[in-house]
C-alpha positions as a Markdown table, in Angstrom:
| # | Residue | x | y | z |
|---|---|---|---|---|
| 1 | Met | 67.1 | -19.1 | 143.6 |
| 2 | Ala | 63.7 | -20.8 | 144.2 |
| 3 | Arg | 62.2 | -17.4 | 145.2 |
| 4 | Leu | 63.5 | -15.9 | 142.0 |
| 5 | Thr | 61.9 | -18.7 | 139.9 |
| 6 | Leu | 58.6 | -18.3 | 141.7 |
| 7 | Asn | 58.6 | -14.5 | 141.1 |
| 8 | Leu | 59.5 | -15.0 | 137.5 |
| 9 | Arg | 56.6 | -17.5 | 137.1 |
| 10 | Arg | 54.2 | -15.0 | 138.7 |
| 11 | Leu | 55.4 | -12.2 | 136.4 |
| 12 | Ile | 55.0 | -14.4 | 133.3 |
| 13 | Met | 51.5 | -15.5 | 134.5 |
| 14 | Trp | 50.5 | -11.8 | 135.2 |
| 15 | Glu | 51.7 | -10.8 | 131.7 |
| 16 | Gln | 49.6 | -13.6 | 130.2 |
| 17 | Ile | 46.5 | -12.5 | 132.1 |
| 18 | Lys | 47.0 | -8.9 | 131.0 |
| 19 | Arg | 47.2 | -10.1 | 127.4 |
| 20 | Tyr | 43.7 | -11.7 | 127.7 |
| 21 | Phe | 42.2 | -8.3 | 128.7 |
| 22 | Glu | 43.9 | -6.4 | 125.8 |
| 23 | Asn | 41.4 | -7.6 | 123.3 |
| 24 | Asp | 38.1 | -5.8 | 123.8 |
| 25 | Val | 36.1 | -8.2 | 121.7 |
| 26 | Ile | 37.2 | -11.2 | 123.8 |
| 27 | Val | 36.5 | -9.3 | 127.0 |
| 28 | Gly | 33.1 | -8.3 | 125.8 |
| 29 | Leu | 32.2 | -11.8 | 124.7 |
| 30 | Gly | 33.4 | -13.2 | 128.0 |
| 31 | Ala | 31.2 | -10.7 | 129.9 |
| 32 | Ala | 28.2 | -11.5 | 127.7 |
| 33 | Trp | 28.7 | -15.2 | 128.2 |
| 34 | Ala | 29.1 | -14.8 | 132.0 |
| 35 | Trp | 25.8 | -12.8 | 132.1 |
| 36 | Ile | 24.0 | -15.4 | 130.0 |
| 37 | Val | 25.2 | -18.3 | 132.1 |
| 38 | Thr | 24.4 | -16.5 | 135.4 |
| 39 | Phe | 20.9 | -15.6 | 134.1 |
| 40 | Leu | 20.1 | -19.2 | 132.9 |
| 41 | Phe | 21.8 | -21.0 | 135.8 |
| 42 | Pro | 21.3 | -18.7 | 138.9 |
| 43 | Thr | 22.2 | -21.6 | 141.2 |
| 44 | Ser | 24.4 | -24.6 | 140.6 |
| 45 | Thr | 21.4 | -27.0 | 140.9 |
| 46 | Phe | 19.9 | -25.4 | 137.7 |
| 47 | Ala | 23.1 | -26.3 | 135.8 |
| 48 | Thr | 23.2 | -29.8 | 137.3 |
| 49 | Ala | 19.5 | -30.4 | 136.3 |
| 50 | Ala | 20.1 | -29.1 | 132.8 |
| 51 | Gly | 23.1 | -31.3 | 132.4 |
| 52 | Ala | 21.2 | -34.4 | 133.6 |
| 53 | Val | 18.4 | -33.6 | 131.0 |
| 54 | Leu | 20.9 | -33.2 | 128.2 |
| 55 | Ile | 22.6 | -36.5 | 129.1 |
| 56 | Leu | 19.3 | -38.2 | 129.0 |
| 57 | Met | 18.5 | -36.6 | 125.6 |
| 58 | Gly | 21.7 | -38.1 | 124.3 |
| 59 | Leu | 21.0 | -41.5 | 125.9 |
| 60 | Asp | 17.5 | -41.4 | 124.3 |
| 61 | Leu | 19.1 | -40.8 | 120.9 |
| 62 | Leu | 21.5 | -43.7 | 121.4 |
| 63 | Thr | 18.8 | -46.1 | 122.6 |
| 64 | Lys | 16.6 | -45.2 | 119.6 |
| 65 | Ile | 19.5 | -46.1 | 117.3 |
| 66 | Phe | 20.1 | -49.3 | 119.2 |
| 67 | Ala | 16.4 | -50.3 | 119.0 |
| 68 | Leu | 16.3 | -49.6 | 115.2 |
| 69 | Ser | 19.5 | -51.6 | 114.8 |
| 70 | Lys | 18.1 | -54.6 | 116.7 |
| 71 | Gln | 14.8 | -54.5 | 114.8 |
| 72 | Asn | 16.5 | -54.4 | 111.4 |
| 73 | Gly | 19.3 | -56.9 | 111.9 |
| 74 | Gly | 22.1 | -54.6 | 112.7 |
| 75 | Phe | 23.2 | -51.0 | 112.4 |
| 76 | Arg | 24.4 | -51.3 | 108.8 |
| 77 | Lys | 21.2 | -53.0 | 107.6 |
| 78 | Ala | 19.1 | -50.4 | 109.4 |
| 79 | Val | 21.0 | -47.6 | 107.6 |
| 80 | Arg | 20.8 | -49.3 | 104.2 |
| 81 | Cys | 17.0 | -49.9 | 104.7 |
| 82 | Arg | 16.7 | -46.2 | 105.6 |
| 83 | Lys | 15.3 | -46.9 | 109.0 |
| 84 | Ile | 18.1 | -44.9 | 110.5 |
| 85 | Val | 18.1 | -41.6 | 108.7 |
| 86 | Ser | 20.1 | -38.6 | 109.9 |
| 87 | Asn | 17.5 | -36.0 | 108.9 |
| 88 | Lys | 14.8 | -37.8 | 111.0 |
| 89 | Phe | 17.1 | -37.9 | 114.0 |
| 90 | Ala | 18.2 | -34.3 | 113.4 |
| 91 | Lys | 14.6 | -33.0 | 113.4 |
| 92 | Gly | 13.6 | -34.9 | 116.5 |
| 93 | Thr | 16.8 | -33.8 | 118.3 |
| 94 | Val | 16.5 | -30.2 | 117.2 |
| 95 | Asp | 12.8 | -30.1 | 118.4 |
| 96 | Lys | 13.8 | -31.5 | 121.8 |
| 97 | Leu | 16.7 | -29.0 | 122.1 |
| 98 | Leu | 14.5 | -26.1 | 121.0 |
| 99 | Ile | 11.9 | -27.0 | 123.7 |
| 100 | Phe | 14.8 | -27.5 | 126.2 |
| 101 | Gly | 16.3 | -24.1 | 125.3 |
| 102 | Ile | 13.0 | -22.3 | 125.6 |
| 103 | Met | 12.2 | -23.8 | 128.9 |
| 104 | Leu | 15.7 | -23.0 | 130.1 |
| 105 | Val | 15.2 | -19.3 | 129.3 |
| 106 | Ile | 11.7 | -19.3 | 130.9 |
| 107 | Ser | 13.1 | -20.9 | 134.0 |
| 108 | Gly | 15.9 | -18.3 | 134.2 |
| 109 | Cys | 13.4 | -15.5 | 133.7 |
| 110 | Ala | 11.2 | -16.9 | 136.4 |
| 111 | Tyr | 14.0 | -17.0 | 138.9 |
| 112 | Asn | 15.5 | -13.6 | 138.0 |
| 113 | Leu | 12.2 | -11.8 | 137.7 |
| 114 | Met | 9.9 | -13.2 | 140.3 |
| 115 | Ile | 9.7 | -11.6 | 143.7 |
| 116 | Ile | 9.1 | -14.9 | 145.5 |
| 117 | Lys | 12.1 | -17.1 | 144.6 |
| 118 | Asp | 10.5 | -20.3 | 146.0 |
| 119 | Ile | 7.8 | -20.2 | 143.3 |
| 120 | Ala | 10.4 | -19.8 | 140.6 |
| 121 | Ile | 12.4 | -22.7 | 142.1 |
| 122 | Trp | 9.3 | -24.9 | 142.2 |
| 123 | Phe | 8.5 | -24.0 | 138.6 |
| 124 | Thr | 12.0 | -24.8 | 137.5 |
| 125 | Gln | 12.0 | -28.1 | 139.3 |
| 126 | Ala | 8.7 | -29.0 | 137.7 |
| 127 | Val | 10.1 | -28.2 | 134.2 |
| 128 | Tyr | 13.2 | -30.2 | 134.7 |
| 129 | Thr | 11.4 | -33.1 | 136.3 |
| 130 | Ile | 8.9 | -33.3 | 133.4 |
| 131 | Met | 11.7 | -33.2 | 130.8 |
| 132 | Phe | 13.6 | -35.8 | 132.8 |
| 133 | Leu | 10.7 | -38.2 | 133.1 |
| 134 | Arg | 9.7 | -37.7 | 129.5 |
| 135 | Asp | 13.2 | -38.8 | 128.3 |
| 136 | Val | 13.4 | -41.6 | 130.8 |
| 137 | Leu | 10.1 | -43.0 | 129.5 |
| 138 | Ser | 11.3 | -42.6 | 125.9 |
| 139 | Ile | 14.5 | -44.5 | 126.8 |
| 140 | Ile | 12.5 | -47.3 | 128.4 |
| 141 | Glu | 10.3 | -47.6 | 125.3 |
| 142 | Asn | 13.3 | -47.7 | 123.1 |
| 143 | Leu | 14.8 | -50.5 | 125.1 |
| 144 | Asn | 11.5 | -52.4 | 125.0 |
| 145 | Asp | 11.5 | -51.9 | 121.2 |
| 146 | Ala | 15.0 | -53.4 | 121.2 |
| 147 | Gly | 13.7 | -56.5 | 122.9 |
| 148 | Val | 15.0 | -55.8 | 126.4 |
| 149 | Gln | 12.7 | -57.5 | 128.9 |
| 150 | Gly | 11.8 | -56.6 | 132.5 |
| 151 | Leu | 11.2 | -52.9 | 132.2 |
| 152 | Gly | 7.5 | -52.9 | 132.6 |
| 153 | Leu | 7.6 | -51.9 | 136.3 |
| 154 | Phe | 9.9 | -49.0 | 135.5 |
| 155 | Lys | 7.7 | -47.9 | 132.6 |
| 156 | His | 4.6 | -48.0 | 134.8 |
| 157 | Val | 6.2 | -46.0 | 137.6 |
| 158 | Val | 7.7 | -43.3 | 135.3 |
| 159 | Lys | 4.4 | -43.1 | 133.3 |
| 160 | Lys | 2.4 | -42.7 | 136.5 |
| 161 | Lys | 4.7 | -40.0 | 137.9 |
| 162 | Leu | 4.6 | -38.2 | 134.6 |
| 163 | Asp | 0.8 | -38.4 | 134.5 |
| 164 | Asp | 0.7 | -37.1 | 138.1 |
| 165 | Tyr | 2.7 | -34.1 | 137.1 |
| 166 | Cys | 0.9 | -33.4 | 133.9 |
| 167 | Asp | -2.6 | -34.7 | 134.5 |
| 168 | Thr | -2.5 | -36.1 | 131.0 |
| 169 | Asp | -5.4 | -38.5 | 131.6 |
| 170 | Lys | -7.8 | -35.5 | 132.2 |
| 171 | Glu | -6.5 | -33.8 | 129.0 |
| 172 | Glu | -6.9 | -36.9 | 126.9 |
| 173 | Lys | -10.5 | -37.5 | 128.0 |
| 174 | Lys | -11.6 | -34.0 | 126.8 |
């Protein structure tokens, strides 16, 4: 009896799987999506790094709202005073996501098109590190704006590391 139930379950599952492949549009979209994901995230570390940067972007947005709320006597007052305005946040977020998306595509292209994979991996690590550090610095600044004390050392370390990667001091002096 148990064997019959197991075989029946397998048959039902197999019929369900066959139904998924009957629709050519769904199969085509699934194949296209799989190709895009494989191209953009050729290794699992690419996906992990992208996820970490996206989480920090969200945290940056939340800490900015928190800072504006603290500076203006609460969230409701900040909204009433038009300090928290959705179109300002939308523009900043869309800009960050656009840069993130472009760098994601460039990193995927670098990995998939370069002969020497180590150079592409180094480039991708640099891209994700810079985006990561930029968002960490923004989060620290937002928390400082909210009145959180004791972040000076973190800000100094992150800013120094970001400057090391980008050589921003040399660019600013020109």
